[in-house]
Structures are given as C-alpha cells and as structure tokens.
C-alpha positions in Angstrom: 71.2 184.7 398.7 73.7 183.4 396.2 77.4 183.0 396.8 79.7 183.1 393.7 83.2 181.8 393.5 85.3 182.4 390.4 88.3 180.3 389.5 90.6 179.7 386.5 92.4 183.0 386.2 96.1 183.3 385.6 98.9 184.4 383.3 98.8 183.5 379.6 100.5 184.7 376.5 98.8 186.5 373.8 96.9 184.1 371.5 96.4 181.6 374.3 93.3 180.4 376.0 91.8 180.3 379.5 88.5 179.0 381.0 87.1 180.7 383.9 84.6 179.0 386.2 82.0 180.5 388.5 80.4 178.2 391.0 77.2 179.2 392.6 75.8 178.1 396.0 72.2 178.5 395.3 70.1 175.4 394.9 67.9 177.5 392.5 70.9 178.4 390.3 68.9 177.4 387.2 66.5 180.3 387.9 69.3 183.0 387.7 70.6 184.9 384.7 74.3 185.2 384.9 76.9 187.7 383.6 80.7 188.1 383.4 82.2 191.6 383.8 85.8 192.7 384.0 87.7 195.6 385.4 91.2 196.7 384.3 93.3 199.0 386.5 92.2 202.6 386.3 89.1 201.7 384.2 85.4 201.2 385.0 83.9 197.7 385.2 82.7 196.6 381.8 80.3 194.0 380.5 81.8 190.9 378.9 79.0 188.4 378.4 75.6 187.3 379.7 73.4 184.2 379.6 69.8 183.6 380.5 68.6 181.0 383.0 68.3 178.2 380.6 71.3 179.0 378.4 69.3 179.5 375.3 70.3 183.2 375.0 73.7 184.7 375.3 75.1 188.2 374.6 78.7 189.3 374.2 80.5 192.6 374.2 81.8 193.5 370.7 85.3 193.4 372.0 85.1 189.7 372.8 82.5 188.4 370.3 83.9 185.5 368.3 86.6 184.9 370.8 84.8 184.2 374.1 81.9 181.9 374.9 79.8 181.7 378.0 78.2 178.2 378.6 76.4 177.2 381.7 75.9 173.8 383.4 72.9 174.0 385.7 73.4 170.5 386.9 76.8 171.6 388.3 75.6 175.1 389.4 78.4 176.5 387.3 78.8 179.0 384.5 82.0 179.3 382.4 83.8 181.8 380.4 85.9 180.2 377.6 88.4 182.8 376.4 90.3 182.1 373.2 92.7 184.2 371.1 93.5 186.3 374.2 95.0 189.8 373.8 96.9 192.0 376.2 93.9 194.3 376.4 91.9 191.4 377.9 94.0 191.8 381.1 91.6 192.6 384.0 90.0 191.2 387.1 87.1 189.1 385.9 83.9 189.0 387.9 80.8 186.7 387.6 77.4 188.1 388.7 73.9 186.7 389.0 70.4 188.2 389.0 66.9 186.9 389.4 65.5 188.2 386.1 66.3 188.3 382.4 65.8 191.6 380.7 67.3 194.1 378.2 69.8 195.6 380.6 71.9 192.4 380.7 75.0 194.5 380.1 74.5 196.9 383.1 76.4 195.9 386.3 73.7 197.7 388.3 71.2 195.1 387.2 73.0 192.2 389.0 72.3 191.4 392.7 75.2 189.1 393.5 78.8 189.2 392.7 81.9 187.0 393.1 85.2 188.1 394.4 86.9 188.2 391.1 89.8 186.4 389.4 92.8 188.0 387.8 93.5 187.3 384.1 96.8 188.6 382.7 97.7 188.4 379.1 101.3 189.0 378.2 102.4 190.3 374.8 
C-alpha cells in the first residue's frame, strides 16, 4: 500500500513557474513507476508525465513537452513536477499516481494503482 500526498499548487500568472511535490509513504518507493495527471473542470483526467522507477525514462504529454519536467528523488521518496512557462490552459487539479510496473501504457490512468488527493493549480492570464 502506498500513500501519496501532493503539495505545491497555487495561483500563478501566465508565464510563471510552480513545482509540485508528491511524497510517498512506501519504503519501496524506488520500485514504483510514477505519473502525473490533471483534471480541469468539466474535462476528463489527462496524462501529463510519467517516470520509471530509476528515473532513467520519462514521458510527457505533447501539451507540456519542453515546459514541464518530472524528476524523482528516491532517497526522499518524492517525485516532482517542475512546471515552467505556465499557460491558463494548464489550470487543473494535478494528481500524482503510482504503479508497480513500467510498461507502454504509462499514459493511462487505469494503469495506476495508487493516487494522491490532488493539488489545485490555477494560472491567470
């Protein structure tokens, strides 16, 4: 069982930056692949980024590629989402998620076993 707690959300102007953190409770955190998803009002949850257990492989949605990065620190049981050049369309609740395997469906919410409670990110124009 893994408990995930996101933090770092808030209100920022367009063009600004935020760093989200996701702290995991599992002592075996380094064996989990991680993902970030987001959900805007009235829309489905969508993939943002994913990283494998070691951090050697990362994937990003086209909408955030070149602006967001997703590093992880296994010594701190934490994964991050560094968001730069934010746009109003990035406004959403951001969720981190964990799963016990790494595969081609890293962008599918259904592939993740554990979820955090979410943190709100609002980008003003």
